[in-house]
C-alpha positions in Angstrom: 101.2 111.5 -40.4 97.8 111.3 -38.6 96.7 108.6 -40.9 99.7 106.4 -40.2 99.4 107.0 -36.4 95.7 106.1 -36.6 96.4 102.9 -38.6 99.1 101.8 -36.2 96.7 102.3 -33.3 94.0 100.2 -35.1 96.6 97.5 -35.8 97.6 97.3 -32.2 94.0 97.1 -31.0 93.1 94.3 -33.5 96.2 92.1 -33.0 95.0 89.0 -31.3 96.1 88.5 -27.7 97.7 85.1 -27.1 97.4 83.8 -23.5 99.3 80.7 -22.3 97.2 80.1 -19.2 95.6 76.9 -18.1 92.3 76.3 -16.4 93.8 74.2 -13.6 94.3 75.9 -10.3 97.6 75.6 -8.5 97.9 75.6 -4.8 100.3 77.9 -3.1 102.5 74.9 -2.1 102.7 73.7 -5.7 103.8 77.2 -6.8 106.5 77.4 -4.1 107.8 73.9 -5.1 107.9 74.7 -8.8 109.8 78.0 -8.0 112.2 76.1 -5.8 112.9 73.5 -8.5 113.3 76.0 -11.3 115.6 78.4 -9.3 117.5 75.6 -7.5 116.5 77.1 -4.2 117.1 73.8 -2.4 120.8 74.0 -2.9 120.8 77.6 -1.7 118.9 76.6 1.4 121.3 73.7 2.1 124.3 76.1 1.9 122.5 78.7 4.1 121.9 76.0 6.7 125.5 74.9 6.5 126.8 78.4 7.2 124.2 79.6 9.7 123.5 76.4 11.8 126.1 77.4 14.4 124.8 81.0 14.8 121.1 80.7 14.2 120.3 77.2 15.7 116.6 77.7 16.1 115.9 78.9 12.5 115.2 76.5 9.7 116.2 78.2 6.5 113.8 76.1 4.4 110.9 77.0 6.7 112.1 80.7 6.7 112.1 80.7 2.8 108.6 79.2 2.6 107.2 81.6 5.2 108.8 84.6 3.4 107.2 83.5 0.1 103.8 83.1 1.6 104.1 86.3 3.6 103.9 84.7 7.1 107.2 85.5 8.6 107.8 84.8 12.2 109.7 87.9 13.1 109.9 87.1 16.8 112.0 83.9 16.2 114.3 85.8 13.8 114.9 88.6 16.3 115.4 86.2 19.1 118.0 84.3 17.1 119.8 87.5 16.2 119.9 88.6 19.8 121.2 85.3 20.9 124.0 85.5 18.3 124.9 89.0 19.4 125.0 87.8 23.1 127.2 84.9 22.1 129.7 87.2 20.3 129.8 89.7 23.2 130.6 87.0 25.7 133.8 86.0 23.8 
């Protein structure tokens, strides 16, 4: 049993690693664009704009998505929009 285990470990160690990486460096914008294309994020952003443009007028969903991916979210604008929407609902 120990011999079989030892042989399996040796096989795993000596199986060649295949890497499908390229040498060309991609910018952050290229990565975001390729993800948007492959996941069809643009149609999602258009639908989000359609349903939220009346409530959150000062938030661009495309810009919000891009900033969320890059980690640079403007929380102040989001909170301000939410507060404005809540004020609008309370005045009705």
